[in-house]
C-alpha positions as CSV (number, residue, x, y, z in Angstrom):
1,M,76.8,103.0,110.0
2,S,73.5,101.4,109.1
3,E,71.4,100.7,112.1
4,G,71.9,97.1,113.4
5,G,75.4,96.6,111.8
6,L,77.5,94.1,113.7
7,V,81.3,93.8,113.9
8,I,83.3,90.8,115.2
9,T,87.1,90.8,115.3
10,L,89.4,87.8,115.8
11,A,93.2,87.5,115.8
12,I,96.0,85.0,116.5
13,V,99.2,86.6,117.8
14,N,102.3,84.4,118.3
15,K,100.0,81.3,118.2
16,A,97.7,82.7,120.9
17,P,94.1,83.6,120.2
18,R,93.0,87.2,120.9
19,A,89.9,89.2,120.3
20,K,92.0,91.9,118.6
21,G,95.5,92.0,117.1
22,P,98.1,94.7,116.4
23,G,97.0,97.3,113.9
24,M,93.3,96.3,113.7
25,V,91.0,99.3,113.5
26,V,87.3,99.5,114.3
27,R,86.2,103.1,114.6
28,E,82.8,104.7,114.3
29,R,82.4,108.4,113.7
30,G,79.0,110.0,114.0
31,K,75.6,108.4,114.1
32,G,72.7,107.8,111.7
33,A,72.8,108.3,108.0
34,S,75.8,110.6,108.2
35,G,77.9,108.2,110.4
36,T,80.8,106.3,109.1
37,L,82.5,103.1,110.2
38,L,86.2,102.5,109.5
39,L,87.6,99.0,109.6
40,A,91.2,98.0,108.8
41,V,93.4,94.9,109.1
42,T,97.1,95.1,108.7
43,E,99.9,92.6,108.4
44,A,103.7,92.9,108.3
45,T,107.0,90.9,108.3
46,T,109.9,90.8,110.7
47,R,110.1,91.0,114.5
48,R,109.0,94.6,114.3
49,S,105.7,93.6,112.7
50,A,103.5,94.5,115.6
51,Q,105.0,98.0,115.8
52,A,104.6,98.5,112.1
53,C,101.0,97.4,112.2
54,E,100.2,99.8,115.0
55,Q,102.0,102.6,113.0
56,I,99.8,101.9,110.0
57,A,96.7,101.9,112.1
58,S,97.7,105.2,113.8
59,A,98.3,106.9,110.4
60,I,95.0,105.7,109.0
61,Q,93.0,106.9,112.0
62,G,95.0,110.0,112.9
63,A,95.7,111.8,109.6
64,K,94.1,115.1,110.3
65,R,92.5,116.7,107.3
66,N,90.1,119.6,106.7
67,D,86.5,118.6,107.4
68,S,85.7,119.4,103.7
69,T,88.2,116.8,102.5
70,A,86.5,113.8,100.9
71,L,86.6,110.6,103.0
72,T,88.2,108.7,100.1
73,T,91.0,111.2,100.0
74,Q,91.4,111.0,103.8
75,L,91.7,107.3,103.8
76,M,94.2,107.2,100.9
77,A,96.2,109.9,102.6
78,G,96.4,107.9,105.8
79,I,97.7,104.8,103.9
80,E,100.3,106.9,102.1
81,D,101.4,108.5,105.4
82,A,101.9,105.0,106.8
83,H,103.9,104.0,103.7
84,R,106.2,107.0,103.9
85,A,106.8,106.3,107.6
86,L,107.7,102.7,107.0
87,V,110.0,103.6,104.1
88,G,111.8,106.1,106.4
89,A,112.1,103.6,109.2
90,N,113.5,101.0,106.8
91,G,116.0,103.5,105.6
92,R,117.2,104.2,109.2
93,T,117.7,100.5,109.9
94,A,120.0,99.7,107.0
95,G,121.3,96.1,107.3
96,S,118.3,94.9,109.1
97,E,115.4,93.0,107.4
98,P,113.1,95.7,106.0
99,V,109.5,95.8,107.1
100,A,107.0,95.0,104.3
101,A,103.3,95.5,105.2
102,G,99.9,95.3,103.8
103,V,96.5,96.9,104.7
104,S,92.9,96.3,103.8
105,C,90.5,99.0,104.8
106,A,86.7,99.4,104.6
107,L,85.0,102.8,105.0
108,I,81.2,102.1,105.4
109,K,78.5,104.8,105.2
110,G,75.0,103.5,105.1
111,P,74.9,100.7,102.5
112,Q,77.9,102.1,100.7
113,A,81.4,100.6,101.3
114,L,84.7,101.8,100.0
115,L,87.5,99.3,100.2
116,A,91.1,100.5,100.0
117,Q,94.0,98.0,99.9
118,A,97.8,98.1,99.4
119,G,100.2,95.3,99.7
120,P,99.1,91.8,100.9
121,G,95.6,91.4,102.3
122,L,92.2,90.1,101.6
123,A,88.7,91.5,101.3
124,Y,85.5,89.6,100.6
125,W,81.9,90.6,100.6
126,L,78.8,88.4,100.3
127,N,75.6,90.0,98.9
128,G,72.9,87.4,98.8
129,E,74.6,84.3,97.3
130,E,77.2,86.3,95.3
131,L,80.7,86.3,96.8
132,T,83.2,88.9,95.6
133,A,86.9,88.8,96.4
134,S,89.6,91.5,96.3
135,A,93.3,90.6,96.8
136,P,95.5,93.0,94.8
137,D,98.9,91.7,96.1
138,L,99.6,88.7,98.2
139,S,103.4,89.0,98.0
140,L,105.4,90.5,100.9
141,A,108.7,90.9,99.0
142,G,110.2,91.1,95.6
143,P,111.0,93.8,93.1
144,K,107.4,94.2,92.0
145,S,105.9,94.3,95.4
146,N,103.3,96.9,96.2
147,A,103.9,96.4,100.0
148,L,104.0,99.4,102.3
149,G,107.6,100.1,103.2
150,L,108.9,98.7,100.0
151,A,107.0,100.0,97.0
152,R,108.8,102.7,95.0
153,K,105.3,104.1,94.1
154,L,102.5,102.8,96.2
155,H,99.3,101.8,94.4
156,I,96.2,101.9,96.5
157,H,93.6,99.5,95.1
158,L,90.0,100.9,95.4
159,N,86.8,99.0,95.2
160,R,83.2,100.2,95.9
161,C,80.2,98.0,96.7
162,T,76.7,98.4,97.9
163,L,76.0,96.2,100.9
164,E,72.4,94.9,100.9
165,P,70.7,94.2,104.3
166,G,72.3,91.1,105.7
167,A,75.4,91.3,103.5
168,T,78.7,90.2,105.1
169,L,82.1,91.8,104.7
170,L,85.4,90.1,105.7
171,L,88.8,91.7,105.9
172,A,91.6,89.3,106.6
173,T,95.3,88.8,106.4
174,S,96.7,86.9,103.4
175,P,97.3,83.3,104.8
176,L,93.5,82.7,104.6
177,A,93.7,82.5,100.8
178,Q,95.6,79.2,101.2
179,L,93.2,77.6,103.7
180,V,89.7,78.1,102.2
181,T,88.1,77.9,98.8
182,G,85.7,80.4,97.5
183,R,82.8,78.0,97.9
184,E,83.8,77.2,101.5
185,L,84.0,80.9,102.3
186,Q,80.6,81.6,100.7
187,K,79.0,79.1,103.0
188,L,80.9,80.4,106.0
189,L,79.9,84.0,105.5
190,A,76.3,83.1,105.0
191,E,76.1,81.8,108.6
192,E,75.0,83.8,111.6
193,L,77.9,86.2,112.3
194,A,79.1,84.7,115.6
195,T,79.0,81.2,114.0
196,A,80.9,82.4,111.0
197,A,83.6,83.8,113.3
198,Q,83.9,80.6,115.2
199,R,84.2,78.5,112.0
200,L,86.7,80.9,110.6
201,Y,88.8,80.6,113.7
202,R,88.7,76.8,113.5
203,R,90.2,77.0,110.0
204,V,93.1,79.3,110.9
205,R,93.9,78.3,114.5
206,E,97.1,76.6,113.5
207,L,98.6,79.8,112.0
208,P,101.2,81.6,114.1
209,N,99.6,85.0,113.2
210,F,96.3,86.0,111.7
211,A,93.8,88.8,111.9
212,A,90.2,89.3,110.6
213,I,87.2,91.6,110.9
214,L,83.7,90.4,110.0
215,Y,81.0,93.0,109.4
216,R,77.3,92.2,108.9
217,Q,75.2,95.0,107.3
218,G,72.0,95.8,109.2
219,G,68.6,96.9,107.9
220,P,68.0,100.0,105.8
């Protein structure tokens, strides 16, 4: 992770504010130029949603690969492992509402960020005054869904970006898309990070469930 990088997490679980929700990942490996930071936000349906989110987070963090395996491959493998586990769990609970889930991940190494998303979820990054959004699938159900646990063939949407010093990255669950415009989000993410987190919470505090991670890139 670039020196001086800052992370803030916020969540709402069953209408109660929390610093961190089920299935959120903030994990740093190594230090300096070779260090990486893994961020992930998950969301799911049904009463088993918290369990499913934790299962996804565990798969993303815990998939053990050879050290020579590319980080991109490791991240995609973790998402695919989580998808297979949810498909299997849904198959064993026939007659119950199936779990459909989404995940948005960011793997940051220096100024480079790799984003990997499947199913519902949101990712935004603000470089200077330019806001970029990535939301490959906001649906949690339906025959064309790409949600973990439902998709016949999961598609992992990849994006790469270079984070300039002071750039801001936001991973969030999909309800946010209905609450803020792009212009409003651009202004919010330009704020000092703690202020941005506070203002974001004020916009989503009426939601029953929500999760977000904000990351501010440090200096070179």
